[in-house]
PyMOL commands that place a pseudoatom at each C-alpha (Angstrom):
pseudoatom trace, name=CA, resn=UNK, resi=1, chain=A, elem=C, hetatm=0, pos=[120.293, 110.584, 104.602]
pseudoatom trace, name=CA, resn=UNK, resi=2, chain=A, elem=C, hetatm=0, pos=[119.910, 109.994, 108.160]
pseudoatom trace, name=CA, resn=UNK, resi=3, chain=A, elem=C, hetatm=0, pos=[120.953, 107.583, 110.485]
pseudoatom trace, name=CA, resn=UNK, resi=4, chain=A, elem=C, hetatm=0, pos=[120.033, 107.162, 113.893]
pseudoatom trace, name=CA, resn=UNK, resi=5, chain=A, elem=C, hetatm=0, pos=[121.728, 106.660, 116.723]
pseudoatom trace, name=CA, resn=UNK, resi=6, chain=A, elem=C, hetatm=0, pos=[118.964, 104.972, 119.010]
pseudoatom trace, name=CA, resn=UNK, resi=7, chain=A, elem=C, hetatm=0, pos=[119.527, 101.586, 117.881]
pseudoatom trace, name=CA, resn=UNK, resi=8, chain=A, elem=C, hetatm=0, pos=[121.623, 102.431, 114.782]
pseudoatom trace, name=CA, resn=UNK, resi=9, chain=A, elem=C, hetatm=0, pos=[118.396, 102.818, 112.769]
pseudoatom trace, name=CA, resn=UNK, resi=10, chain=A, elem=C, hetatm=0, pos=[117.917, 104.433, 108.899]
pseudoatom trace, name=CA, resn=UNK, resi=11, chain=A, elem=C, hetatm=0, pos=[115.801, 107.094, 109.908]
pseudoatom trace, name=CA, resn=UNK, resi=12, chain=A, elem=C, hetatm=0, pos=[115.214, 108.528, 106.718]
pseudoatom trace, name=CA, resn=UNK, resi=13, chain=A, elem=C, hetatm=0, pos=[116.198, 108.660, 103.098]
pseudoatom trace, name=CA, resn=UNK, resi=14, chain=A, elem=C, hetatm=0, pos=[115.491, 111.391, 100.197]
pseudoatom trace, name=CA, resn=UNK, resi=15, chain=A, elem=C, hetatm=0, pos=[115.164, 109.712, 96.822]
pseudoatom trace, name=CA, resn=UNK, resi=16, chain=A, elem=C, hetatm=0, pos=[114.390, 111.596, 93.609]
pseudoatom trace, name=CA, resn=UNK, resi=17, chain=A, elem=C, hetatm=0, pos=[111.749, 109.985, 91.276]
pseudoatom trace, name=CA, resn=UNK, resi=18, chain=A, elem=C, hetatm=0, pos=[111.978, 110.112, 87.544]
pseudoatom trace, name=CA, resn=UNK, resi=19, chain=A, elem=C, hetatm=0, pos=[111.300, 114.122, 87.548]
pseudoatom trace, name=CA, resn=UNK, resi=20, chain=A, elem=C, hetatm=0, pos=[113.611, 114.765, 90.093]
pseudoatom trace, name=CA, resn=UNK, resi=21, chain=A, elem=C, hetatm=0, pos=[111.074, 115.526, 93.150]
pseudoatom trace, name=CA, resn=UNK, resi=22, chain=A, elem=C, hetatm=0, pos=[112.495, 114.506, 96.445]
pseudoatom trace, name=CA, resn=UNK, resi=23, chain=A, elem=C, hetatm=0, pos=[110.596, 111.886, 98.875]
pseudoatom trace, name=CA, resn=UNK, resi=24, chain=A, elem=C, hetatm=0, pos=[111.558, 110.141, 101.885]
pseudoatom trace, name=CA, resn=UNK, resi=25, chain=A, elem=C, hetatm=0, pos=[111.286, 106.184, 101.176]
pseudoatom trace, name=CA, resn=UNK, resi=26, chain=A, elem=C, hetatm=0, pos=[111.905, 104.995, 104.927]
pseudoatom trace, name=CA, resn=UNK, resi=27, chain=A, elem=C, hetatm=0, pos=[109.616, 105.199, 107.861]
pseudoatom trace, name=CA, resn=UNK, resi=28, chain=A, elem=C, hetatm=0, pos=[112.249, 105.235, 110.500]
pseudoatom trace, name=CA, resn=UNK, resi=29, chain=A, elem=C, hetatm=0, pos=[109.427, 105.750, 113.117]
pseudoatom trace, name=CA, resn=UNK, resi=30, chain=A, elem=C, hetatm=0, pos=[107.999, 102.282, 112.515]
pseudoatom trace, name=CA, resn=UNK, resi=31, chain=A, elem=C, hetatm=0, pos=[107.958, 99.872, 115.437]
pseudoatom trace, name=CA, resn=UNK, resi=32, chain=A, elem=C, hetatm=0, pos=[110.956, 98.184, 116.271]
pseudoatom trace, name=CA, resn=UNK, resi=33, chain=A, elem=C, hetatm=0, pos=[113.590, 99.765, 113.369]
pseudoatom trace, name=CA, resn=UNK, resi=34, chain=A, elem=C, hetatm=0, pos=[117.176, 99.496, 114.022]
pseudoatom trace, name=CA, resn=UNK, resi=35, chain=A, elem=C, hetatm=0, pos=[119.786, 96.589, 114.704]
pseudoatom trace, name=CA, resn=UNK, resi=36, chain=A, elem=C, hetatm=0, pos=[118.976, 93.652, 116.065]
pseudoatom trace, name=CA, resn=UNK, resi=37, chain=A, elem=C, hetatm=0, pos=[121.290, 91.069, 118.231]
pseudoatom trace, name=CA, resn=UNK, resi=38, chain=A, elem=C, hetatm=0, pos=[119.151, 88.187, 118.670]
pseudoatom trace, name=CA, resn=UNK, resi=39, chain=A, elem=C, hetatm=0, pos=[119.023, 86.124, 121.007]
pseudoatom trace, name=CA, resn=UNK, resi=40, chain=A, elem=C, hetatm=0, pos=[119.961, 89.087, 123.449]
pseudoatom trace, name=CA, resn=UNK, resi=41, chain=A, elem=C, hetatm=0, pos=[118.528, 88.611, 126.590]
pseudoatom trace, name=CA, resn=UNK, resi=42, chain=A, elem=C, hetatm=0, pos=[118.408, 92.008, 128.057]
pseudoatom trace, name=CA, resn=UNK, resi=43, chain=A, elem=C, hetatm=0, pos=[119.886, 93.640, 125.411]
pseudoatom trace, name=CA, resn=UNK, resi=44, chain=A, elem=C, hetatm=0, pos=[117.791, 95.340, 122.950]
pseudoatom trace, name=CA, resn=UNK, resi=45, chain=A, elem=C, hetatm=0, pos=[120.361, 97.234, 121.020]
pseudoatom trace, name=CA, resn=UNK, resi=46, chain=A, elem=C, hetatm=0, pos=[117.460, 98.659, 118.683]
pseudoatom trace, name=CA, resn=UNK, resi=47, chain=A, elem=C, hetatm=0, pos=[116.043, 100.657, 121.968]
pseudoatom trace, name=CA, resn=UNK, resi=48, chain=A, elem=C, hetatm=0, pos=[119.370, 101.737, 123.101]
pseudoatom trace, name=CA, resn=UNK, resi=49, chain=A, elem=C, hetatm=0, pos=[121.751, 104.734, 121.873]
pseudoatom trace, name=CA, resn=UNK, resi=50, chain=A, elem=C, hetatm=0, pos=[125.040, 103.883, 119.733]
pseudoatom trace, name=CA, resn=UNK, resi=51, chain=A, elem=C, hetatm=0, pos=[127.760, 105.903, 119.973]
pseudoatom trace, name=CA, resn=UNK, resi=52, chain=A, elem=C, hetatm=0, pos=[128.612, 107.435, 116.672]
pseudoatom trace, name=CA, resn=UNK, resi=53, chain=A, elem=C, hetatm=0, pos=[131.652, 108.515, 114.833]
pseudoatom trace, name=CA, resn=UNK, resi=54, chain=A, elem=C, hetatm=0, pos=[131.618, 110.227, 111.435]
pseudoatom trace, name=CA, resn=UNK, resi=55, chain=A, elem=C, hetatm=0, pos=[133.640, 108.748, 108.635]
pseudoatom trace, name=CA, resn=UNK, resi=56, chain=A, elem=C, hetatm=0, pos=[134.610, 111.272, 105.777]
pseudoatom trace, name=CA, resn=UNK, resi=57, chain=A, elem=C, hetatm=0, pos=[137.058, 109.869, 102.453]
pseudoatom trace, name=CA, resn=UNK, resi=58, chain=A, elem=C, hetatm=0, pos=[137.349, 111.244, 98.841]
pseudoatom trace, name=CA, resn=UNK, resi=59, chain=A, elem=C, hetatm=0, pos=[134.341, 109.838, 97.564]
pseudoatom trace, name=CA, resn=UNK, resi=60, chain=A, elem=C, hetatm=0, pos=[132.068, 109.071, 100.258]
pseudoatom trace, name=CA, resn=UNK, resi=61, chain=A, elem=C, hetatm=0, pos=[130.942, 109.934, 103.874]
pseudoatom trace, name=CA, resn=UNK, resi=62, chain=A, elem=C, hetatm=0, pos=[129.801, 107.364, 106.631]
pseudoatom trace, name=CA, resn=UNK, resi=63, chain=A, elem=C, hetatm=0, pos=[129.255, 106.640, 110.098]
pseudoatom trace, name=CA, resn=UNK, resi=64, chain=A, elem=C, hetatm=0, pos=[130.436, 103.858, 112.258]
pseudoatom trace, name=CA, resn=UNK, resi=65, chain=A, elem=C, hetatm=0, pos=[128.065, 103.076, 115.239]
pseudoatom trace, name=CA, resn=UNK, resi=66, chain=A, elem=C, hetatm=0, pos=[129.170, 101.408, 118.219]
pseudoatom trace, name=CA, resn=UNK, resi=67, chain=A, elem=C, hetatm=0, pos=[126.887, 99.519, 120.711]
pseudoatom trace, name=CA, resn=UNK, resi=68, chain=A, elem=C, hetatm=0, pos=[126.562, 100.321, 124.438]
pseudoatom trace, name=CA, resn=UNK, resi=69, chain=A, elem=C, hetatm=0, pos=[127.758, 97.022, 126.580]
pseudoatom trace, name=CA, resn=UNK, resi=70, chain=A, elem=C, hetatm=0, pos=[131.179, 94.999, 126.894]
pseudoatom trace, name=CA, resn=UNK, resi=71, chain=A, elem=C, hetatm=0, pos=[130.692, 92.958, 124.104]
pseudoatom trace, name=CA, resn=UNK, resi=72, chain=A, elem=C, hetatm=0, pos=[129.981, 95.693, 121.374]
pseudoatom trace, name=CA, resn=UNK, resi=73, chain=A, elem=C, hetatm=0, pos=[128.372, 95.285, 118.091]
pseudoatom trace, name=CA, resn=UNK, resi=74, chain=A, elem=C, hetatm=0, pos=[130.027, 97.683, 115.727]
pseudoatom trace, name=CA, resn=UNK, resi=75, chain=A, elem=C, hetatm=0, pos=[127.934, 99.255, 112.552]
pseudoatom trace, name=CA, resn=UNK, resi=76, chain=A, elem=C, hetatm=0, pos=[129.591, 101.037, 109.572]
pseudoatom trace, name=CA, resn=UNK, resi=77, chain=A, elem=C, hetatm=0, pos=[127.338, 103.021, 107.425]
pseudoatom trace, name=CA, resn=UNK, resi=78, chain=A, elem=C, hetatm=0, pos=[129.022, 104.255, 104.090]
pseudoatom trace, name=CA, resn=UNK, resi=79, chain=A, elem=C, hetatm=0, pos=[127.354, 106.468, 101.610]
pseudoatom trace, name=CA, resn=UNK, resi=80, chain=A, elem=C, hetatm=0, pos=[129.107, 106.462, 98.033]
pseudoatom trace, name=CA, resn=UNK, resi=81, chain=A, elem=C, hetatm=0, pos=[128.679, 109.192, 95.246]
pseudoatom trace, name=CA, resn=UNK, resi=82, chain=A, elem=C, hetatm=0, pos=[126.406, 106.568, 93.234]
pseudoatom trace, name=CA, resn=UNK, resi=83, chain=A, elem=C, hetatm=0, pos=[123.603, 106.632, 95.712]
pseudoatom trace, name=CA, resn=UNK, resi=84, chain=A, elem=C, hetatm=0, pos=[124.803, 103.587, 97.294]
pseudoatom trace, name=CA, resn=UNK, resi=85, chain=A, elem=C, hetatm=0, pos=[124.125, 103.117, 100.896]
pseudoatom trace, name=CA, resn=UNK, resi=86, chain=A, elem=C, hetatm=0, pos=[126.016, 100.180, 102.699]
pseudoatom trace, name=CA, resn=UNK, resi=87, chain=A, elem=C, hetatm=0, pos=[126.230, 98.603, 106.162]
pseudoatom trace, name=CA, resn=UNK, resi=88, chain=A, elem=C, hetatm=0, pos=[128.771, 96.073, 107.443]
pseudoatom trace, name=CA, resn=UNK, resi=89, chain=A, elem=C, hetatm=0, pos=[127.726, 94.710, 111.015]
pseudoatom trace, name=CA, resn=UNK, resi=90, chain=A, elem=C, hetatm=0, pos=[129.978, 92.900, 113.110]
pseudoatom trace, name=CA, resn=UNK, resi=91, chain=A, elem=C, hetatm=0, pos=[129.371, 91.305, 116.807]
pseudoatom trace, name=CA, resn=UNK, resi=92, chain=A, elem=C, hetatm=0, pos=[132.621, 89.145, 117.148]
pseudoatom trace, name=CA, resn=UNK, resi=93, chain=A, elem=C, hetatm=0, pos=[131.928, 88.295, 120.841]
pseudoatom trace, name=CA, resn=UNK, resi=94, chain=A, elem=C, hetatm=0, pos=[128.616, 87.348, 120.171]
pseudoatom trace, name=CA, resn=UNK, resi=95, chain=A, elem=C, hetatm=0, pos=[128.737, 84.104, 118.125]
pseudoatom trace, name=CA, resn=UNK, resi=96, chain=A, elem=C, hetatm=0, pos=[125.921, 81.951, 117.864]
pseudoatom trace, name=CA, resn=UNK, resi=97, chain=A, elem=C, hetatm=0, pos=[123.650, 84.969, 117.582]
pseudoatom trace, name=CA, resn=UNK, resi=98, chain=A, elem=C, hetatm=0, pos=[122.752, 87.031, 114.320]
pseudoatom trace, name=CA, resn=UNK, resi=99, chain=A, elem=C, hetatm=0, pos=[122.185, 90.333, 113.618]
pseudoatom trace, name=CA, resn=UNK, resi=100, chain=A, elem=C, hetatm=0, pos=[119.720, 92.011, 111.575]
pseudoatom trace, name=CA, resn=UNK, resi=101, chain=A, elem=C, hetatm=0, pos=[118.446, 95.703, 110.620]
pseudoatom trace, name=CA, resn=UNK, resi=102, chain=A, elem=C, hetatm=0, pos=[115.087, 96.435, 110.260]
pseudoatom trace, name=CA, resn=UNK, resi=103, chain=A, elem=C, hetatm=0, pos=[113.778, 99.109, 108.007]
pseudoatom trace, name=CA, resn=UNK, resi=104, chain=A, elem=C, hetatm=0, pos=[110.531, 99.875, 106.633]
pseudoatom trace, name=CA, resn=UNK, resi=105, chain=A, elem=C, hetatm=0, pos=[110.273, 101.311, 102.860]
pseudoatom trace, name=CA, resn=UNK, resi=106, chain=A, elem=C, hetatm=0, pos=[107.579, 102.987, 100.831]
pseudoatom trace, name=CA, resn=UNK, resi=107, chain=A, elem=C, hetatm=0, pos=[109.254, 103.936, 97.709]
pseudoatom trace, name=CA, resn=UNK, resi=108, chain=A, elem=C, hetatm=0, pos=[106.062, 106.138, 97.007]
pseudoatom trace, name=CA, resn=UNK, resi=109, chain=A, elem=C, hetatm=0, pos=[107.023, 108.097, 100.342]
pseudoatom trace, name=CA, resn=UNK, resi=110, chain=A, elem=C, hetatm=0, pos=[104.159, 107.587, 101.391]
pseudoatom trace, name=CA, resn=UNK, resi=111, chain=A, elem=C, hetatm=0, pos=[100.428, 106.135, 100.887]
pseudoatom trace, name=CA, resn=UNK, resi=112, chain=A, elem=C, hetatm=0, pos=[99.759, 102.139, 100.887]
pseudoatom trace, name=CA, resn=UNK, resi=113, chain=A, elem=C, hetatm=0, pos=[102.370, 100.079, 99.036]
pseudoatom trace, name=CA, resn=UNK, resi=114, chain=A, elem=C, hetatm=0, pos=[99.945, 97.681, 97.364]
pseudoatom trace, name=CA, resn=UNK, resi=115, chain=A, elem=C, hetatm=0, pos=[100.688, 98.945, 93.876]
pseudoatom trace, name=CA, resn=UNK, resi=116, chain=A, elem=C, hetatm=0, pos=[104.467, 98.451, 94.418]
pseudoatom trace, name=CA, resn=UNK, resi=117, chain=A, elem=C, hetatm=0, pos=[106.325, 96.035, 92.833]
pseudoatom trace, name=CA, resn=UNK, resi=118, chain=A, elem=C, hetatm=0, pos=[108.311, 93.364, 94.817]
pseudoatom trace, name=CA, resn=UNK, resi=119, chain=A, elem=C, hetatm=0, pos=[111.186, 90.885, 93.206]
pseudoatom trace, name=CA, resn=UNK, resi=120, chain=A, elem=C, hetatm=0, pos=[112.723, 88.608, 95.592]
pseudoatom trace, name=CA, resn=UNK, resi=121, chain=A, elem=C, hetatm=0, pos=[115.663, 86.211, 94.282]
pseudoatom trace, name=CA, resn=UNK, resi=122, chain=A, elem=C, hetatm=0, pos=[115.267, 83.689, 96.959]
pseudoatom trace, name=CA, resn=UNK, resi=123, chain=A, elem=C, hetatm=0, pos=[114.125, 80.026, 95.657]
pseudoatom trace, name=CA, resn=UNK, resi=124, chain=A, elem=C, hetatm=0, pos=[112.815, 78.742, 98.702]
pseudoatom trace, name=CA, resn=UNK, resi=125, chain=A, elem=C, hetatm=0, pos=[111.386, 80.267, 102.378]
pseudoatom trace, name=CA, resn=UNK, resi=126, chain=A, elem=C, hetatm=0, pos=[110.302, 79.955, 105.766]
pseudoatom trace, name=CA, resn=UNK, resi=127, chain=A, elem=C, hetatm=0, pos=[106.609, 81.648, 106.085]
pseudoatom trace, name=CA, resn=UNK, resi=128, chain=A, elem=C, hetatm=0, pos=[105.576, 82.632, 109.797]
pseudoatom trace, name=CA, resn=UNK, resi=129, chain=A, elem=C, hetatm=0, pos=[104.238, 79.674, 111.531]
pseudoatom trace, name=CA, resn=UNK, resi=130, chain=A, elem=C, hetatm=0, pos=[105.159, 76.943, 108.766]
pseudoatom trace, name=CA, resn=UNK, resi=131, chain=A, elem=C, hetatm=0, pos=[107.971, 74.591, 107.743]
pseudoatom trace, name=CA, resn=UNK, resi=132, chain=A, elem=C, hetatm=0, pos=[110.484, 75.557, 104.660]
pseudoatom trace, name=CA, resn=UNK, resi=133, chain=A, elem=C, hetatm=0, pos=[109.052, 75.164, 101.542]
pseudoatom trace, name=CA, resn=UNK, resi=134, chain=A, elem=C, hetatm=0, pos=[110.064, 76.005, 97.419]
pseudoatom trace, name=CA, resn=UNK, resi=135, chain=A, elem=C, hetatm=0, pos=[108.596, 79.261, 96.301]
pseudoatom trace, name=CA, resn=UNK, resi=136, chain=A, elem=C, hetatm=0, pos=[107.978, 78.302, 92.830]
pseudoatom trace, name=CA, resn=UNK, resi=137, chain=A, elem=C, hetatm=0, pos=[104.589, 78.286, 91.789]
pseudoatom trace, name=CA, resn=UNK, resi=138, chain=A, elem=C, hetatm=0, pos=[103.360, 79.633, 95.155]
pseudoatom trace, name=CA, resn=UNK, resi=139, chain=A, elem=C, hetatm=0, pos=[102.018, 82.404, 96.780]
pseudoatom trace, name=CA, resn=UNK, resi=140, chain=A, elem=C, hetatm=0, pos=[105.604, 83.107, 97.582]
pseudoatom trace, name=CA, resn=UNK, resi=141, chain=A, elem=C, hetatm=0, pos=[106.760, 83.061, 94.618]
pseudoatom trace, name=CA, resn=UNK, resi=142, chain=A, elem=C, hetatm=0, pos=[107.940, 86.444, 93.775]
pseudoatom trace, name=CA, resn=UNK, resi=143, chain=A, elem=C, hetatm=0, pos=[111.121, 85.476, 91.348]
pseudoatom trace, name=CA, resn=UNK, resi=144, chain=A, elem=C, hetatm=0, pos=[109.571, 88.068, 88.953]
pseudoatom trace, name=CA, resn=UNK, resi=145, chain=A, elem=C, hetatm=0, pos=[107.853, 91.049, 89.926]
pseudoatom trace, name=CA, resn=UNK, resi=146, chain=A, elem=C, hetatm=0, pos=[104.744, 91.105, 91.920]
pseudoatom trace, name=CA, resn=UNK, resi=147, chain=A, elem=C, hetatm=0, pos=[102.320, 93.682, 93.446]
pseudoatom trace, name=CA, resn=UNK, resi=148, chain=A, elem=C, hetatm=0, pos=[102.744, 94.058, 97.255]
pseudoatom trace, name=CA, resn=UNK, resi=149, chain=A, elem=C, hetatm=0, pos=[99.371, 93.331, 97.376]
pseudoatom trace, name=CA, resn=UNK, resi=150, chain=A, elem=C, hetatm=0, pos=[99.928, 89.359, 96.622]
pseudoatom trace, name=CA, resn=UNK, resi=151, chain=A, elem=C, hetatm=0, pos=[102.655, 89.048, 99.456]
pseudoatom trace, name=CA, resn=UNK, resi=152, chain=A, elem=C, hetatm=0, pos=[100.739, 86.938, 101.630]
pseudoatom trace, name=CA, resn=UNK, resi=153, chain=A, elem=C, hetatm=0, pos=[101.967, 87.267, 105.110]
pseudoatom trace, name=CA, resn=UNK, resi=154, chain=A, elem=C, hetatm=0, pos=[105.019, 87.407, 107.304]
pseudoatom trace, name=CA, resn=UNK, resi=155, chain=A, elem=C, hetatm=0, pos=[108.186, 85.054, 106.010]
pseudoatom trace, name=CA, resn=UNK, resi=156, chain=A, elem=C, hetatm=0, pos=[111.870, 84.821, 105.923]
pseudoatom trace, name=CA, resn=UNK, resi=157, chain=A, elem=C, hetatm=0, pos=[113.191, 84.183, 102.509]
pseudoatom trace, name=CA, resn=UNK, resi=158, chain=A, elem=C, hetatm=0, pos=[116.130, 81.805, 102.509]
pseudoatom trace, name=CA, resn=UNK, resi=159, chain=A, elem=C, hetatm=0, pos=[119.270, 83.085, 100.534]
pseudoatom trace, name=CA, resn=UNK, resi=160, chain=A, elem=C, hetatm=0, pos=[121.822, 80.279, 98.938]
pseudoatom trace, name=CA, resn=UNK, resi=161, chain=A, elem=C, hetatm=0, pos=[125.203, 80.513, 98.476]
pseudoatom trace, name=CA, resn=UNK, resi=162, chain=A, elem=C, hetatm=0, pos=[124.734, 81.820, 94.896]
pseudoatom trace, name=CA, resn=UNK, resi=163, chain=A, elem=C, hetatm=0, pos=[122.274, 83.893, 95.677]
pseudoatom trace, name=CA, resn=UNK, resi=164, chain=A, elem=C, hetatm=0, pos=[124.387, 86.132, 98.363]
pseudoatom trace, name=CA, resn=UNK, resi=165, chain=A, elem=C, hetatm=0, pos=[126.786, 87.151, 95.771]
pseudoatom trace, name=CA, resn=UNK, resi=166, chain=A, elem=C, hetatm=0, pos=[123.976, 89.029, 93.679]
pseudoatom trace, name=CA, resn=UNK, resi=167, chain=A, elem=C, hetatm=0, pos=[120.765, 90.857, 93.614]
pseudoatom trace, name=CA, resn=UNK, resi=168, chain=A, elem=C, hetatm=0, pos=[118.657, 89.625, 96.753]
pseudoatom trace, name=CA, resn=UNK, resi=169, chain=A, elem=C, hetatm=0, pos=[115.616, 92.172, 96.382]
pseudoatom trace, name=CA, resn=UNK, resi=170, chain=A, elem=C, hetatm=0, pos=[114.218, 95.106, 94.090]
pseudoatom trace, name=CA, resn=UNK, resi=171, chain=A, elem=C, hetatm=0, pos=[111.361, 97.137, 94.978]
pseudoatom trace, name=CA, resn=UNK, resi=172, chain=A, elem=C, hetatm=0, pos=[110.092, 99.314, 92.502]
pseudoatom trace, name=CA, resn=UNK, resi=173, chain=A, elem=C, hetatm=0, pos=[107.117, 102.040, 92.508]
pseudoatom trace, name=CA, resn=UNK, resi=174, chain=A, elem=C, hetatm=0, pos=[105.477, 102.199, 89.086]
pseudoatom trace, name=CA, resn=UNK, resi=175, chain=A, elem=C, hetatm=0, pos=[104.019, 105.841, 89.709]
pseudoatom trace, name=CA, resn=UNK, resi=176, chain=A, elem=C, hetatm=0, pos=[107.143, 107.855, 90.181]
pseudoatom trace, name=CA, resn=UNK, resi=177, chain=A, elem=C, hetatm=0, pos=[109.756, 105.629, 88.983]
pseudoatom trace, name=CA, resn=UNK, resi=178, chain=A, elem=C, hetatm=0, pos=[111.853, 104.954, 92.216]
pseudoatom trace, name=CA, resn=UNK, resi=179, chain=A, elem=C, hetatm=0, pos=[113.795, 101.652, 92.608]
pseudoatom trace, name=CA, resn=UNK, resi=180, chain=A, elem=C, hetatm=0, pos=[115.301, 100.142, 95.537]
pseudoatom trace, name=CA, resn=UNK, resi=181, chain=A, elem=C, hetatm=0, pos=[117.691, 97.817, 94.720]
pseudoatom trace, name=CA, resn=UNK, resi=182, chain=A, elem=C, hetatm=0, pos=[119.247, 95.180, 97.557]
pseudoatom trace, name=CA, resn=UNK, resi=183, chain=A, elem=C, hetatm=0, pos=[122.362, 93.248, 97.696]
pseudoatom trace, name=CA, resn=UNK, resi=184, chain=A, elem=C, hetatm=0, pos=[123.268, 91.309, 100.595]
pseudoatom trace, name=CA, resn=UNK, resi=185, chain=A, elem=C, hetatm=0, pos=[125.255, 87.942, 101.956]
pseudoatom trace, name=CA, resn=UNK, resi=186, chain=A, elem=C, hetatm=0, pos=[122.347, 87.509, 104.551]
pseudoatom trace, name=CA, resn=UNK, resi=187, chain=A, elem=C, hetatm=0, pos=[121.663, 84.214, 105.156]
pseudoatom trace, name=CA, resn=UNK, resi=188, chain=A, elem=C, hetatm=0, pos=[117.996, 85.270, 105.073]
pseudoatom trace, name=CA, resn=UNK, resi=189, chain=A, elem=C, hetatm=0, pos=[115.651, 88.091, 104.618]
pseudoatom trace, name=CA, resn=UNK, resi=190, chain=A, elem=C, hetatm=0, pos=[112.563, 88.511, 106.501]
pseudoatom trace, name=CA, resn=UNK, resi=191, chain=A, elem=C, hetatm=0, pos=[109.740, 90.475, 104.918]
pseudoatom trace, name=CA, resn=UNK, resi=192, chain=A, elem=C, hetatm=0, pos=[106.253, 91.593, 105.353]
pseudoatom trace, name=CA, resn=UNK, resi=193, chain=A, elem=C, hetatm=0, pos=[103.880, 94.432, 105.147]
pseudoatom trace, name=CA, resn=UNK, resi=194, chain=A, elem=C, hetatm=0, pos=[103.315, 96.909, 108.061]
pseudoatom trace, name=CA, resn=UNK, resi=195, chain=A, elem=C, hetatm=0, pos=[100.117, 97.379, 109.778]
pseudoatom trace, name=CA, resn=UNK, resi=196, chain=A, elem=C, hetatm=0, pos=[98.844, 99.592, 108.569]
pseudoatom trace, name=CA, resn=UNK, resi=197, chain=A, elem=C, hetatm=0, pos=[100.185, 98.590, 105.053]
pseudoatom trace, name=CA, resn=UNK, resi=198, chain=A, elem=C, hetatm=0, pos=[102.061, 101.715, 104.647]
pseudoatom trace, name=CA, resn=UNK, resi=199, chain=A, elem=C, hetatm=0, pos=[105.560, 99.970, 104.008]
pseudoatom trace, name=CA, resn=UNK, resi=200, chain=A, elem=C, hetatm=0, pos=[107.678, 97.189, 103.179]
pseudoatom trace, name=CA, resn=UNK, resi=201, chain=A, elem=C, hetatm=0, pos=[109.325, 95.497, 106.340]
pseudoatom trace, name=CA, resn=UNK, resi=202, chain=A, elem=C, hetatm=0, pos=[112.662, 94.364, 105.382]
pseudoatom trace, name=CA, resn=UNK, resi=203, chain=A, elem=C, hetatm=0, pos=[114.809, 92.764, 107.732]
pseudoatom trace, name=CA, resn=UNK, resi=204, chain=A, elem=C, hetatm=0, pos=[118.279, 90.984, 106.296]
pseudoatom trace, name=CA, resn=UNK, resi=205, chain=A, elem=C, hetatm=0, pos=[119.700, 88.279, 108.855]
pseudoatom trace, name=CA, resn=UNK, resi=206, chain=A, elem=C, hetatm=0, pos=[123.315, 88.523, 109.010]
pseudoatom trace, name=CA, resn=UNK, resi=207, chain=A, elem=C, hetatm=0, pos=[125.775, 86.355, 110.854]
pseudoatom trace, name=CA, resn=UNK, resi=208, chain=A, elem=C, hetatm=0, pos=[127.275, 87.655, 113.882]
pseudoatom trace, name=CA, resn=UNK, resi=209, chain=A, elem=C, hetatm=0, pos=[130.530, 87.521, 113.142]
pseudoatom trace, name=CA, resn=UNK, resi=210, chain=A, elem=C, hetatm=0, pos=[130.134, 89.892, 110.008]
pseudoatom trace, name=CA, resn=UNK, resi=211, chain=A, elem=C, hetatm=0, pos=[127.667, 90.714, 107.140]
pseudoatom trace, name=CA, resn=UNK, resi=212, chain=A, elem=C, hetatm=0, pos=[126.849, 93.607, 104.946]
pseudoatom trace, name=CA, resn=UNK, resi=213, chain=A, elem=C, hetatm=0, pos=[124.059, 95.015, 103.261]
pseudoatom trace, name=CA, resn=UNK, resi=214, chain=A, elem=C, hetatm=0, pos=[124.173, 97.386, 99.972]
pseudoatom trace, name=CA, resn=UNK, resi=215, chain=A, elem=C, hetatm=0, pos=[121.060, 99.549, 99.072]
pseudoatom trace, name=CA, resn=UNK, resi=216, chain=A, elem=C, hetatm=0, pos=[121.128, 101.183, 95.860]
pseudoatom trace, name=CA, resn=UNK, resi=217, chain=A, elem=C, hetatm=0, pos=[118.680, 103.496, 94.458]
pseudoatom trace, name=CA, resn=UNK, resi=218, chain=A, elem=C, hetatm=0, pos=[117.820, 104.878, 91.117]
pseudoatom trace, name=CA, resn=UNK, resi=219, chain=A, elem=C, hetatm=0, pos=[114.734, 106.354, 89.107]
pseudoatom trace, name=CA, resn=UNK, resi=220, chain=A, elem=C, hetatm=0, pos=[113.368, 104.524, 86.249]
pseudoatom trace, name=CA, resn=UNK, resi=221, chain=A, elem=C, hetatm=0, pos=[112.109, 106.479, 82.709]
for i in range(1, 221): cmd.bond("trace and resi %d" % i, "trace and resi %d" % (i + 1))
show_as sticks, trace
zoom trace
């Protein structure tokens, strides 16, 4: 795993497939990856260097990042012994702003992502340029796994209070067996394909007062 001090972005995560072959599943060089504070006039945090302090505990390692400026955002990444990466992010002086972490995933490691299977637990969505609506029975319905090729565009999936306590998203590459499971207390998830479609853009939107994201990786047989 590699975390960049530039914007607190996830730059690299090596994940084994069902046969133990490693691949980097994060496109850290994709545009605007990193931690964003919104609205933040004049403070594009994902484009600024953050101060980093390593953390080491008995069964985990991590990194605490502090953004520049008088109203600092604090982001703490922890990698545990069970291949789980968690992020807790807080900007106590920034309310009513929001925080989001933009990451681009490709569970195959390279190539397009059209055949990878997406599952999203949210029942409502705000598609880009449209009003809030139910996902059930629409082209935005990913309550059951569907290929990323069928994702119709950019949208913000809304998480209810019950959903925030459970699994928010899964992304599976059937060819390699690599599986990403995302759990977060974010109020919403912005999702969409990159251009070109070499990754799924994922942005959990957290309250500035504090929020957490958990990424867990495994390989299906």
